[in-house]
C-alpha positions in Angstrom: 109.3 84.2 104.0 108.8 87.9 103.3 107.2 88.5 99.9 108.0 91.3 97.6 105.4 94.0 97.1 104.2 94.1 93.5 104.8 97.9 93.3 108.2 98.9 92.0 110.3 101.7 90.5 112.3 102.0 87.4 115.0 104.7 87.5 116.7 105.7 84.3 120.1 107.3 85.2 121.3 109.5 82.3 123.7 112.3 81.5 122.9 115.6 79.7 124.5 114.0 76.6 121.8 111.2 77.0 124.2 108.5 77.9 122.4 105.9 80.0 123.6 103.6 82.8 122.7 99.9 82.3 123.2 97.1 84.8 123.5 93.4 84.0 121.5 91.2 86.3 123.6 88.7 88.3 120.9 86.0 88.2 120.3 86.4 84.4 123.5 87.1 82.4 122.7 89.1 79.3 119.7 90.8 80.9 120.5 94.5 81.0 118.3 97.1 82.7 118.2 100.4 84.5 117.9 100.5 88.3 114.7 98.7 89.4 113.3 97.6 92.7 110.2 97.0 94.8 108.8 99.1 97.6 110.1 97.7 101.0 106.7 98.5 102.6 103.2 99.2 101.4 103.6 102.8 102.8 107.1 103.5 101.5 106.9 106.7 99.4 107.9 105.9 95.7 110.5 108.7 95.7 112.2 107.1 98.7 112.0 103.7 97.0 113.7 105.2 94.0 116.4 106.9 96.1 117.0 103.7 98.1 117.3 101.5 95.0 119.7 103.8 93.3 121.9 103.8 96.4 121.7 100.1 96.9 122.3 99.1 93.3 124.9 101.8 92.2 126.2 103.6 95.3 125.0 106.9 93.9 123.5 109.3 96.4 120.6 110.6 94.3 120.0 113.6 96.6 123.1 115.3 95.0 121.4 115.2 91.6 118.0 115.8 89.9 115.7 112.9 90.5 112.3 113.4 88.9 109.0 111.4 88.9 108.1 111.0 85.2 104.5 110.4 86.2 104.4 107.2 84.2 103.0 103.9 85.5 103.5 100.6 83.7 101.6 97.5 84.6 103.0 94.2 83.4 103.0 90.5 84.1 105.7 89.3 86.4 108.0 86.8 84.6 107.1 83.3 85.8 110.7 82.6 86.8 110.5 85.5 89.5 106.9 84.9 90.8 108.1 82.9 93.8 109.3 86.2 95.3 105.7 87.4 95.5 102.7 86.2 97.5 101.0 83.2 96.0 98.6 84.3 93.2 100.5 87.5 92.5 101.1 87.8 88.7 101.1 91.5 88.0 103.4 94.4 89.0 102.9 98.2 88.9 106.0 100.0 87.9 106.6 103.8 88.5 109.2 105.5 86.3 111.7 108.0 87.5 114.7 109.8 85.8 118.0 110.7 87.5 120.2 113.2 85.6 123.8 113.1 86.6 126.5 115.5 85.1 128.4 112.7 83.3 129.1 109.0 83.5 129.8 108.2 87.2 131.7 105.4 88.7 129.2 103.0 90.2 129.6 100.4 93.0 127.5 97.3 92.1 125.7 95.1 94.6 127.3 91.7 93.5 124.2 89.7 94.5 122.1 91.8 92.1 124.3 92.9 89.3 127.5 91.6 87.5 128.2 94.4 85.1 127.6 98.0 84.2 128.0 100.2 81.2 127.1 103.7 80.0 125.7 103.7 76.5 124.2 106.4 74.2 120.4 106.3 74.7 119.5 104.5 71.5 122.0 101.8 72.1 120.9 101.5 75.7 117.3 101.1 74.7 118.2 98.3 72.3 120.1 96.4 74.9 117.3 96.4 77.5 115.4 93.2 77.9 112.3 95.0 79.4 109.8 96.7 77.1 109.0 99.3 79.8 112.7 100.1 80.3 113.2 100.4 76.6 110.2 102.7 76.3 111.4 104.9 79.1 114.8 105.3 77.6 113.4 106.1 74.2 111.4 108.9 75.7 114.6 110.6 77.0 115.0 113.1 74.2 111.4 114.3 74.5 111.6 114.5 78.3 114.8 116.5 78.3 114.0 118.9 75.5 
């Protein structure tokens, strides 16, 4: 078995009007989030991880838009229900936050094994809908980051 690396990205995809794309997890109905994903290799650059995850989860080619590293790192405990994906004894993850500004709500192509739904919401509503505190915090910082 290949274990996930406990270093990941969170990519908040948003419009100039601060509408935010949320995805509903296929394995956890009702769990809404931004694009997330782990590095494929220890030496995979975080920017490449962010680009790959956006493409895999939404079909959006981020090179056509402004992808920025928000220079924010969150460390959190991995939910017990998902720890089997990591090497034995791994309980914590390091998450690096990025933002991807797109010109307006784009049509996305979901990966059905990962997500079952998508919606664009105003930033405050999107933040409220997220199950993850770090995702909520990142979305709530949008007005300040884009001012």
